[in-house]
C-alpha positions in Angstrom: 0.0 0.0 0.0 1.4 3.4 -1.0 2.1 5.9 1.8 0.4 9.2 1.7 2.5 12.0 0.1 3.1 13.9 3.4 4.3 10.6 5.1 6.6 9.9 2.2 8.0 13.4 2.4 8.5 13.1 6.2 10.2 9.7 5.8 12.6 11.0 3.1 13.4 14.1 5.2 14.2 11.9 8.2 16.4 9.7 6.1 18.7 12.5 5.2 22.1 12.0 6.9 21.9 15.1 9.1 18.4 14.3 10.2 19.3 10.7 10.7 21.8 11.7 13.4 19.2 14.0 15.0 16.6 11.3 14.9 19.0 8.8 16.4 19.8 11.3 19.2 16.1 11.8 19.9 15.4 8.1 19.8 18.3 7.4 22.2 16.9 10.1 24.5 13.4 8.6 24.5 14.8 5.1 25.1 16.9 6.3 28.0 14.0 8.2 29.5 11.8 5.1 29.2 14.5 2.9 30.8 15.0 5.3 33.7 11.2 5.5 34.2 10.9 1.7 34.3 13.9 1.5 36.7 12.3 4.1 38.9 8.9 2.2 38.9 10.6 -1.1 39.7 12.8 0.4 42.5 9.8 2.3 44.0 7.7 -0.9 44.1 10.7 -2.9 45.4 11.2 -0.3 48.1 7.5 -0.5 49.1 7.6 -4.3 49.1 10.8 -4.4 51.3 9.3 -1.7 53.6 6.1 -3.7 54.1 8.1 -6.9 54.6 10.5 -5.2 57.1 7.6 -3.6 59.0 5.9 -7.0 59.2 9.0 -8.5 60.6 9.3 -5.8 63.2 5.7 -6.4 64.2 6.4 -10.1 64.6 9.3 -9.2 66.9 7.2 -6.7 68.9 4.0 -8.7 69.3 5.3 -11.3 71.8 6.5 -8.5 74.1 4.0 -5.7 73.6 1.0 -8.1 73.8 2.3 -10.1 76.7 0.4 -10.4 80.0 3.1 -8.5 81.8 2.8 -5.5 79.4 -1.0 -5.7 79.7 -0.7 -5.5 83.4 1.5 -2.4 83.2 -0.9 -0.8 80.7 -4.0 -1.6 82.8 -2.3 -0.1 85.9 -1.5 3.1 84.0 -4.9 3.3 82.4 -6.6 2.9 85.8 -4.4 5.6 87.4 -5.1 8.0 84.5 -8.8 7.3 84.7 -8.9 8.0 88.4 -6.8 11.1 88.0 -9.2 12.3 85.3 -12.2 11.6 87.6 -10.6 13.7 90.3 -10.0 16.5 87.8 -13.6 16.4 86.9 -14.4 16.8 90.6 -12.2 19.9 90.6 -9.7 18.3 93.0 -6.9 19.4 90.7 -6.1 22.4 88.6 -5.2 22.0 85.0 -1.5 22.5 85.8 -1.6 20.0 88.7 -3.5 17.5 86.5 -0.8 17.7 83.8 1.9 17.3 86.4 0.3 14.2 87.9 -0.4 12.8 84.5 3.3 13.1 83.6 4.2 11.3 86.8 1.9 8.4 85.9 3.3 8.3 82.4 6.9 8.3 83.8 6.1 5.3 85.9 4.5 3.5 82.9 7.5 4.2 80.7 10.0 3.1 83.3 8.1 -0.2 84.0 7.6 -1.0 80.3 11.3 -0.3 79.5 12.5 -2.5 82.3 10.3 -5.3 81.0 11.5 -4.9 77.4 15.2 -4.9 78.5 14.5 -8.1 80.5 13.4 -9.8 77.2 16.4 -8.7 75.1 18.2 -12.0 75.7 15.3 -13.8 73.9 14.6 -11.0 71.5 17.9 -9.2 70.8 16.5 -7.4 67.7 14.3 -5.3 70.0 17.4 -3.4 71.0 17.4 -1.5 67.7 13.6 -0.9 67.8 12.0 2.0 69.6 8.3 1.7 70.3 5.8 3.7 72.3 2.1 3.9 73.2 0.8 7.4 73.6 -2.5 9.1 74.5 -3.6 12.0 72.3 -7.0 12.9 73.9 -8.8 12.2 77.2 -12.6 12.9 77.4 -14.9 12.7 80.4 -18.6 12.9 79.6 -21.9 12.6 81.2 -25.4 12.5 79.7 -25.4 16.3 79.4 -21.8 17.5 79.4 -18.5 16.6 77.9 -15.1 17.7 79.3 -11.9 17.3 77.3 -9.0 16.9 79.7 -6.3 16.3 77.1 -6.9 18.0 73.7 -5.6 16.8 70.4 -3.7 20.1 70.2 -1.9 19.5 73.5 1.3 17.5 73.7 0.5 13.8 73.7 1.4 11.7 76.7 3.6 8.6 76.2 2.9 6.2 79.0 4.5 3.0 77.5 7.8 2.4 75.9 10.4 5.0 75.0 9.5 8.6 74.0 11.3 9.9 70.9 11.2 12.9 68.6 12.1 11.1 65.3 9.8 10.2 62.5 7.3 7.4 63.4 4.8 5.1 61.9 1.5 4.0 63.5 1.0 0.3 63.9 -2.1 0.4 66.1 -4.6 3.0 67.1 -8.0 3.1 68.7 -10.4 4.7 71.2 -10.6 3.1 74.7 -13.9 3.4 76.5 -14.5 3.0 80.2 -17.4 3.4 82.5 -17.4 4.7 86.1 -20.1 3.4 88.5 -23.1 5.5 89.1 -23.1 7.9 92.0 -25.6 10.2 93.6 -25.3 13.9 93.3 -26.7 16.4 95.8 -30.2 15.8 94.5 -29.6 12.0 94.9 -29.8 11.5 91.1 -27.8 8.8 89.5 -24.9 10.1 87.3 -23.1 8.0 84.7 -19.5 9.0 83.8 -18.2 7.7 80.5 -14.4 7.9 80.1 -12.6 7.5 76.8 -9.2 8.3 75.4 -7.5 8.0 72.0 -4.3 6.1 72.0 -1.9 4.8 69.3 1.2 2.6 69.2 4.1 3.9 67.1 7.5 2.7 65.9 10.4 5.0 65.5 11.5 4.9 61.8 14.3 7.5 61.9 16.7 4.9 60.7 14.1 3.0 58.8 14.8 4.3 55.3 18.6 3.8 55.8 18.0 0.1 56.6 15.7 -0.3 53.7 18.2 1.3 51.2 20.9 -0.9 52.7 18.8 -4.0 51.9 18.4 -2.6 48.4 22.0 -1.7 47.9 22.8 -4.3 45.2 19.6 -3.6 43.4 20.4 0.1 43.2 24.0 -0.6 42.1 22.7 -2.9 39.4 20.1 -0.4 38.2 22.7 2.4 38.2 25.3 0.3 36.3 22.6 -0.7 33.7 21.7 3.0 33.1 25.3 4.0 32.9 26.1 1.2 30.5 23.2 2.3 28.2 24.3 5.9 28.4 27.9 4.8 27.6 26.7 2.7 24.7 24.6 5.5 23.3 27.5 7.9 23.7 29.9 5.5 22.0 27.4 4.9 19.2 26.8 8.6 18.7 30.5 9.4 18.8 31.2 6.6 16.3 28.5 7.9 14.0 29.8 11.5 14.2 33.3 10.2 13.5 32.2 8.2 10.5 30.3 11.2 9.2 33.4 13.4 9.6 35.5 10.8 7.8 32.9 10.7 5.0 33.0 14.5 4.8 36.8 14.4 4.7 36.8 11.9 1.9 34.3 14.0 0.0 36.4 17.2 0.5 39.5 15.3 -0.4 38.0 14.0 -3.6 36.6 17.4 -4.6 39.9 19.2 -3.8 42.1 16.6 -5.5 39.9 16.6 -8.6 39.9 20.4 -8.7 43.6 20.6 -8.2 44.4 17.9 -10.7 42.0 19.1 -13.3 44.0 22.1 -14.4 47.5 20.5 -14.6 46.2 17.3 -16.3 44.3 19.4 -18.8 47.4 21.5 -19.4 49.5 18.3 -19.8 47.0 17.0 -22.4 47.2 20.3 -24.4 51.0 20.4 -24.1 51.3 16.8 -25.4 49.0 17.5 -28.3 51.0 20.6 -29.1 54.3 18.7 -29.0 52.9 16.4 -31.7 52.4 19.3 -34.1 55.1 19.5 -36.8 55.3 23.2 -36.7 56.1 23.2 -33.0 58.7 20.6 -33.4 60.5 22.8 -36.0 60.3 25.9 -33.7 62.9 25.6 -30.9 61.5 28.6 -29.0 58.0 27.3 -28.9 59.3 23.8 -28.1 61.3 25.0 -25.1 58.3 27.0 -23.9 56.1 23.9 -24.0 58.8 21.8 -22.3 59.0 24.5 -19.5 55.2 24.4 -19.1 55.3 20.6 -19.0 57.9 20.7 -16.3 55.9 23.2 -14.2 52.7 21.1 -14.4 54.6 17.9 -13.6 56.2 19.6 -10.5 52.7 20.8 -9.5 51.3 17.3 -9.6 54.4 15.9 -7.9 54.1 18.5 -5.0 50.4 17.7 -4.7 51.2 14.0 -4.5 53.9 14.6 -1.9 51.6 16.6 0.3 48.9 13.9 0.3 51.5 11.2 1.1 53.1 13.4 3.7 49.7 13.9 5.5 49.8 10.1 6.4 53.4 10.1 7.6 54.9 10.8 11.0 57.7 13.4 11.1 61.2 12.4 12.1 62.9 15.3 13.8 66.6 16.1 14.0 67.2 18.8 16.6 70.3 20.9 16.5 71.4 24.2 18.1 71.6 27.2 15.8 71.1 31.0 16.0 67.5 31.5 15.0 67.9 35.2 14.0 70.0 34.7 10.8 67.8 31.7 10.0 64.6 33.9 10.1 66.3 36.7 8.1 67.4 34.2 5.5 63.8 33.0 5.1 62.4 36.5 4.7 65.1 37.5 2.3 64.6 34.5 0.1 60.8 34.9 0.0 59.9 36.7 -3.2 56.6 38.4 -4.0 55.8 40.9 -6.7 52.3 41.5 -5.3 52.9 41.9 -1.5 55.1 43.9 0.8 57.3 41.8 3.1 58.2 43.2 6.5 60.0 41.8 9.5 60.8 42.6 13.2 63.1 40.0 14.7 64.2 40.1 18.4 66.5 39.6 20.1 69.6 40.2 18.0 70.9 36.7 18.7 69.3 33.6 20.2 70.6 30.0 20.1 67.6 27.7 19.7 67.5 23.9 19.7 65.0 22.7 17.2 64.6 21.0 13.8 65.2 24.1 11.6 64.2 22.2 8.4 60.7 21.6 9.7 60.4 25.1 11.1 61.4 26.5 7.8 58.7 24.6 6.0 56.1 25.8 8.5 57.1 29.5 8.1 57.3 29.3 4.3 53.9 27.7 4.2 52.4 30.5 6.3 54.1 33.1 4.2 52.7 31.5 1.0 49.3 31.5 2.6 49.6 35.2 3.4 50.4 35.9 -0.2 47.8 33.5 -1.6 44.8 34.4 0.6 45.2 38.2 0.7 44.7 40.9 -1.9 47.5 42.3 -4.0 49.2 45.2 -2.4 48.7 44.0 1.2 51.6 43.4 3.5 53.0 40.3 5.2 55.0 40.8 8.4 57.2 38.3 10.3 57.7 39.2 13.9 59.6 37.2 16.6 60.3 37.8 20.3 61.0 36.0 23.6 58.0 35.3 25.8 59.0 33.5 29.0 60.2 30.0 28.3 59.1 30.2 24.6 60.3 31.8 21.4 57.3 33.2 19.5 57.1 33.8 15.8 54.2 35.6 14.3 53.2 35.9 10.7 50.7 38.7 10.2 48.7 40.0 7.3 46.1 42.7 6.7 43.8 40.6 4.5 40.1 39.8 4.8 40.5 37.7 8.0 38.9 34.5 9.1 35.6 34.0 11.0 35.7 32.6 14.5 33.8 29.5 13.3 36.4 28.9 10.6 39.3 29.4 13.0 38.3 26.3 14.9 38.5 24.2 11.7 41.3 25.5 9.5 43.9 23.1 11.1 41.7 20.1 10.2 42.8 17.7 7.5 41.6 18.7 4.0 39.6 21.6 5.4 39.5 24.8 3.3 37.8 28.1 4.2 34.5 28.1 2.3 33.4 31.7 2.7 34.0 34.0 -0.3 35.1 33.2 -3.7 38.1 30.9 -3.3 37.9 28.8 -6.5 40.8 30.6 -8.0 43.1 29.7 -5.1 44.9 26.4 -5.4 45.1 23.9 -2.5 43.7 20.8 -1.0 43.4 21.9 2.6 46.6 20.3 3.9 49.0 23.2 4.4 47.8 24.3 7.9 47.2 20.7 8.9 50.8 19.7 8.0 52.1 22.9 9.7 50.3 21.9 12.9 51.7 18.3 12.7 55.2 19.7 12.2 54.9 22.1 15.2 53.8 19.1 17.3 57.0 17.3 16.3 59.0 20.3 17.4 57.2 20.2 20.8 55.6 23.6 19.9 52.2 24.9 18.9 50.5 26.9 16.2 47.4 29.1 16.7 45.6 32.0 14.9 44.1 35.3 15.8 41.9 36.9 13.2 39.1 39.5 12.7 37.1 39.9 9.6 38.4 42.8 7.6 41.4 43.3 9.8 43.6 40.4 8.8 45.1 37.3 10.5 48.1 36.5 12.7 49.5 33.0 12.9 51.5 32.4 16.1 54.2 29.8 16.4 55.5 28.9 19.9 58.7 27.0 20.3 60.0 26.0 23.7 63.5 27.2 24.7 65.4 24.2 26.1 
């Protein structure tokens, strides 16, 4: 079945190489987000399951002690004392402050007795030593048929009367409302009065260290999940990097083929014309024309040979031969021998004498290449200046021109293999994009560096830095 036109257009657009990389990046991001979401869901559910299991185990540890007859006796004693104290408060035998003080005394007794009992059971239940538990009262209400008096409000500080009081985060394992009835008594009018006593209580476990223990139990699960995510991220990064690298190699091959074909087209065409011309009888009989054609043949052959040598050289490692020599006469000799009918050559060489240990043959090739570029890539009538000076532990050589300059974006790429500045009309300038690349490789062999400073419309300055040994 044929796809609709807009879907076919979308498919073809996505299949373009640039969009393929973008699509791959987006797809990897979606897969990674999906994986992280699944991992989060599984870890959260695992955490909840382990929490429930751990809490269940704690309850099993606590129940034999907290529900024992001894603990029930302590609790009943405390409850009775609180009930009678509350009854006396209803009868106005205590003020609110006195009631609170007496209530705290009863609670202190209950806590002490319950803690002593728990400690006596640690031999049989050693895990209880790490568990803190308490039973507390949040509200106490005394009520009759017509009235209700709240002696301990929900907004008041709760009273812990069993176990160990603590301030950490807790979880409720039991809660409820306890009801009690006080026998009828006669009031001043000899009417029977029923007192109903009730209080809200809850039993809680301290979970301040609860999460730490759970995460400790999940340690290997977390490590495994993290390693899996990191492995996927590493795999995506490696795949993306490999794809970018392959794309760059493909671009280099394309640039190389285009540059080589462009560079070879002119000399090959010239050679073809020269050979045809040499076959003409009139040319053969004219020594002057014959010598001119032979000279042209030699120039075009040298041009092809130089191009071939550059390409071969780009795949070679440079062998350096360091020697000590005065760099000042060396630089002056290069500038003096550099000929140009279209550009002005200037120099400013400091100091007057400096012995430098380097491979002067490679350094000369780098400088000559930069001077040639200054002549080739700048308008006729502009100047080229060689400047050198000491800068700390380095000897700096600058080749400056006042040409059209290089954009910041292009400055990051001009030292790449086979790269040529694409802005402006450069079709009349010969080259395959290897000059600056080879210069950079040579400077690395000299333990030095090459960089560029440039502004559009103000020219460029190439900077060579050579360490002084």
